[in-house]
C-alpha positions, -999 to +999 in steps of 0.1 A: +091-286+009+091-281-029+057-274-044+039-268-077+068-261-100+093-288-087+110-257-074+137-259-048+147-226-034+177-214-015+193-179-016+227-169-025+253-147-007+286-133-019+318-116-009+350-108-025+371-077-023+350-070+008+339-036+020+335-033+057+328-004+080+355-004+108+361+010+142+387+038+148+421+036+131+428-001+138+416-012+104+439+010+085+411+034+078+398+011+051+364+026+055+339+002+039+363-015+017+381-048+024+380-078+001+349-069-021+316-063-002+302-037+021+290-042+056+273-014+075+272-008+112+240-030+115+260-059+100+242-060+067+263-074+038+259-060+003+279-055-029+301-025-026+295+008-044+319+008-073+327+045-068+343+036-035+369+014-051+392+040-068+398+062-037+405+032-015+429+017-040+447+051-042+448+052-004+463+016-003+490+025-028+499+057-009+504+037+023+526+010+008+562+014+020+591+011-004+601-025-008+637-036-002+652-052-033+656-085-015+618-085-009+608-076-044+621-105-064+602-139-064+619-166-044+610-203-039+614-201-002+612-170+020+616-175+057+602-155+086+610-158+123+583-161+149+607-151+177+617-119+158+581-110+150+573-114+188+602-091+196+592-065+170+556-065+184+570-061+220+592-032+209+568-014+187+543+000+212+515-005+187+481-016+199+471-034+166+490-059+145+482-041+112+501-010+124+534-028+120+558-021+092+548-036+059+574-064+058+560-077+091+523-069+084+525-088+051+548-115+064+575-107+040+553-114+010+549-151+016+520-164-004+516-200+010+530-215+042+549-246+032+574-254+060+577-251+098+613-253+110+622-256+147+656-243+159+661-250+196+696-236+195+682-202+184+650-204+205+630-200+173+604-213+150+606-203+114+578-204+088+587-206+051+571-206+017+572-190-017+572-152-017+578-120-036+571-083-034+535-070-033+513-044-048+477-031-048+456-048-075+426-033-094+403-044-066+425-027-039+437-061-026+474-066-016+488-093-039+521-107-052+536-086-080+539-114-105+514-140-093+484-118-083+478-141-053+472-125-019+501-124+005+499-137+041+487-112+068+501-110+103+466-101+116+453-135+103+483-154+117+476-140+151+440-149+148+449-185+139+472-188+170+447-172+193+418-195+182+438-228+180+419-243+210+386-233+195+396-251+163+406-282+184+373-283+202+349-276+174+366-265+141+362-230+126+332-224+104+311-199+086+277-203+069+252-181+052+217-195+052+180-185+051+162-186+084+137-214+092+110-188+093+120-175+059+119-211+044+084-216+058+072-183+044+087-192+010+069-226+011+036-209+019+042-184-009+049-211-034+018-230-024-003-200-036+013-197-071-004-211-102+025-205-126+061-194-126+071-159-137+097-133-128+073-119-103+075-152-085+113-147-081+106-113-065+081-129-042+105-157-031+132-131-023+107-112-001+094-144+015+128-157+024+139-123+037+175-117+049+198-146+053+218-151+085+256-152+086+270-174+113+307-177+123+322-200+149+356-204+163+370-169+156+359-134+165+332-123+141+347-088+141+381-100+128+395-098+093+399-136+094+361-140+098+356-115+069+376-137+046+357-168+055+324-150+047+338-134+016+349-167+000+317-184+009+296-156-006+316-154-038+315-191-044+277-190-043+275-161-066+296-179-092+278-212-088+244-195-092+254-172-121+249-140-101+285-132-109+305-142-140+332-168-134+366-150-135+383-179-152+378-200-183+367-236-177+345-229-147+309-223-158+282-217-133+262-246-118+231-231-136+248-234-170+259-269-163+224-279-155+212-266-189+228-296-206+234-321-179+208-314-152+190-340-132+162-323-114+153-350-089+165-328-060+177-293-065+187-283-029+225-287-032+247-273-005+284-265-012+311-257+013+348-253+012+370-275+033+406-284+040+424-304+013+458-315+024+480-346+020+497-360+052+522-336+066+558-346+060+582-345+090+619-351+096+629-380+118+639-356+146+605-338+144+622-304+139+611-299+103+576-302+088+562-297+053+526-289+046+515-306+014+485-305-008+463-279-027+447-266+006+411-262-004+384-285-018+347-279-025+322-304-010+285-308-017+254-326-004+217-324-011+196-309+016+160-314+027+137-288+043+114-301+070+079-287+078+095-265+105+117-248+079+149-264+093+174-280+070+191-314+073+215-332+051+203-362+031+236-380+026+230-378-011+247-358-038+233-344-070+257-355-098+258-321-114+264-304-081+293-328-075+307-321-109+306-284-103+323-289-069+350-311-084+356-285-112+360-257-087+384-278-067+404-285-098+405-248-108+410-235-073+446-224-076+439-205-109+408-190-093+427-177-063+448-155-085+417-139-100+394-137-070+415-129-040+390-140-014+397-176-025+434-171-021+429-154+013+408-185+024+436-209+015+462-187+033+440-188+064+436-226+062+474-229+059+478-207+090+453-227+110+471-260+101+504-244+112+489-233+145+473-267+151+505-285+143+526-263+166+502-268+194+497-306+189+534-313+186+543-289+214+568-273+191+571-241+211+585-260+240+609-280+217+621-247+203+625-230+237+604-202+222+575-182+237+552-159+217+526-146+242+520-114+224+512-132+192+493-162+207+474-149+237+438-138+232+444-112+260+476-098+243+483-061+244+484-062+206+449-066+193+435-079+160+419-053+137+382-048+145+355-045+119+317-044+120+306-080+122+287-094+092+252-105+104+228-107+075+225-104+037+195-100+014+183-129-006+190-130-043+175-156-066+187-172-098+164-194-118+167-219-146+137-233-166+138-268-180+105-280-193+080-276-165+107-275-138+125-245-122+153-244-097+166-215-076+201-212-060+218-229-031+234-226+003+269-233+016+297-224+040+334-230+050+348-255+075+384-256+087+393-289+103+429-280+111+435-304+139+424-333+117+449-322+091+476-320+118+468-356+129+481-371+097+518-372+092+544-391+072+582-394+078+604-378+051+642-372+058+643-348+029+624-322+049+652-321+074+676-313+046+656-282+037+657-271+073+695-273+074+697-248+045+672-224+060+689-214+093+678-181+108+698-152+093+717-126+113+725-090+105+749-065+121+720-054+144+710-089+154+688-116+140+666-109+110+628-110+109+629-124+074+654-137+048+656-155+015 
């Protein structure tokens, strides 16, 4: 309920360039740093200490293996073999996917999954997309040398394969929200206020308390889950002007309200969702192309009941919608500046690939089996990090006349099976497959090739 000051309140959460405490050596000894926030052993999410960035960046650079010349140069289509990755995992003796050589761990520097090719004669499925060499950027993220966009990760691909049934049954989601008790406490606090001041903001933060982080469909200790939370967190911080937008042309929601605001209902919720065109397929079903920008931002007004629980209204604030549309339009540019957004799109691509392979039974068509990659009980585990559980409330306020507004909630939803349901025939996709045959070397088949 909104009282006194026409003041709608919701807290904000943010991640990007995350910092997480991890277990043992399976997380590459990243310490508290992965993607742009810190998470302690109690699961509390916070902004990272800046002093921790430099040593972690230096550690990342020291660990990078020398790139082969064929990997360094940008190419429109780099290919990687699932059969050969499976074989490499079987032969390695490693317990964790992120202990593999860099060319496998970073999936040959591919930055978006564009094609799935089925080769029954080789017993293989090949994934392909634009790729190049990689480096450590200023925030200690692994990104393309020229594009600055994050490269695909084997660890995330394995998570997508291993949770494909979860995605089919209920989608993959994350959300960061105040508790019902916190909302009730905030409402009671606001009922006692006679005028608005900076002290009121402090009181709202204390009344709302810690926000809860919920993750469904994937292990909450996985890197995959971290990136969902990171992108959600950072989207909110940009929207509510807690962080500056890293690109021109994307102001905060707060700034947009200053000139265009309609304060009839200021409880917007934003979430990031799949944004794909129908998947193109060859007539024989052996070649598939994933099309579309990948991610869009959605919005809906929310209503808080007397019990502190939130429900959607089916209505949309026009300024919130404009901000969502603008972030969707700028998403590709944004993903090169704030890597958590690029990581989210990579993960969505992988989930769509996993869903399509399962739905169309492509492994059977390819005479290919990848139990080490795809089985949740595989001997090769995902990296394990402390699970994100809570984050402190931070408020951002805007005064317009006698009205004030305070921040918003949000999340991520990956509906990969719905994307896989929509296909369109295109013979040209088969022509691309014919030119992308698995490569062979003197020692056998190659894991990747250009």
